[in-house]
C-alpha positions as CSV (number, residue, x, y, z in Angstrom):
1,M,-12.7,-3.6,10.4
2,K,-9.8,-4.2,12.8
3,V,-7.8,-1.0,13.7
4,I,-4.0,-1.2,13.9
5,E,-2.3,2.0,15.1
6,N,1.3,3.2,15.3
7,E,3.0,-0.1,14.4
8,H,6.2,-0.5,12.4
9,F,6.2,-3.5,10.1
10,M,9.6,-4.6,8.7
11,N,10.3,-7.3,6.2
12,E,6.8,-8.7,6.3
13,T,4.1,-9.7,3.8
14,I,0.8,-8.1,4.9
15,S,-2.7,-8.4,3.6
16,F,-4.5,-5.1,4.0
17,D,-7.9,-6.8,3.6
18,G,-10.2,-6.1,6.6
19,F,-7.8,-3.8,8.4
20,H,-7.6,0.0,9.1
21,F,-4.0,1.1,9.6
22,I,-3.4,4.5,11.3
23,G,0.1,6.0,11.6
24,C,1.9,2.8,10.7
25,T,5.2,2.4,9.0
26,F,6.0,-0.3,6.4
27,T,9.6,-0.9,5.6
28,N,10.7,-3.5,3.0
29,C,7.2,-5.0,3.1
30,V,5.1,-6.8,0.5
31,I,1.5,-5.5,0.8
32,I,-1.4,-7.4,-0.7
33,I,-4.6,-5.6,-1.6
34,S,-7.2,-7.9,-3.0
35,N,-10.4,-6.0,-2.2
36,L,-11.4,-2.5,-1.0
37,N,-12.3,-3.6,2.5
38,F,-9.3,-1.7,4.0
39,D,-8.2,1.8,4.9
40,F,-5.0,3.6,6.0
41,H,-4.3,7.1,7.2
42,R,-1.0,8.8,7.9
43,C,1.1,5.8,7.0
44,S,4.6,5.7,5.6
45,F,6.0,3.2,3.1
46,Y,9.7,2.6,2.6
47,D,11.2,0.3,0.1
48,S,7.9,-1.7,-0.1
49,A,5.8,-3.2,-2.9
50,L,2.1,-3.0,-3.1
51,H,0.4,-5.8,-5.1
52,V,-3.1,-4.8,-6.1
53,N,-5.9,-7.0,-7.6
54,P,-6.2,-5.7,-11.2
55,T,-10.0,-5.6,-10.9
56,L,-9.9,-2.8,-8.3
57,P,-10.3,0.8,-9.5
58,I,-6.8,2.3,-9.6
59,F,-8.1,5.7,-8.8
60,E,-9.4,4.5,-5.4
61,I,-6.0,2.9,-4.6
62,S,-4.0,5.9,-5.7
63,H,-6.3,8.3,-3.8
64,R,-5.7,6.3,-0.6
65,L,-1.9,6.3,-1.3
66,S,-1.9,10.0,-1.8
67,Q,-3.0,10.4,1.9
68,S,0.3,8.8,3.0
69,S,4.0,9.2,2.4
70,Y,6.4,6.8,0.6
71,D,9.9,6.8,-0.8
72,N,11.1,6.3,-4.4
73,E,11.7,2.6,-3.8
74,T,8.1,1.9,-3.1
75,T,6.2,0.5,-6.1
76,C,2.7,-0.5,-7.0
77,Y,2.0,-3.6,-9.1
78,R,-1.2,-4.7,-10.7
79,D,-1.8,-8.4,-11.6
80,D,1.9,-9.2,-10.8
81,Y,1.2,-12.9,-11.2
82,K,0.2,-12.7,-14.8
83,Y,2.4,-9.8,-15.8
84,P,5.5,-9.7,-13.5
85,R,6.8,-6.3,-12.5
86,T,4.1,-4.3,-14.2
87,T,4.5,-1.0,-12.4
88,V,1.7,1.4,-11.8
89,E,2.8,5.1,-11.4
90,L,2.2,6.3,-7.9
91,P,0.8,9.8,-7.3
92,S,3.0,12.5,-6.0
93,A,3.1,12.6,-2.2
94,T,4.0,15.4,0.2
95,L,5.8,14.8,3.4
96,H,4.3,16.8,6.3
């Protein structure tokens, strides 16, 4: 898995597959998660959208999200192509 540290991504579409993000910030990004071959720690999400493959366990995705911070504009969608704008409730996050 390729490690990416302390980067700020803005206005980009990013596939998380095969990457480990550490301390990165995602602002106004579209994040694609199609498998569980990714990881992220201490990341921040602002005004972004996560699009998650509906076959992935939502608990695993929400657990990983709970380890990071995000704002109220960040949303998580499952199977957005078949059911546009189907929002999945994000877990509560604590800013440290």
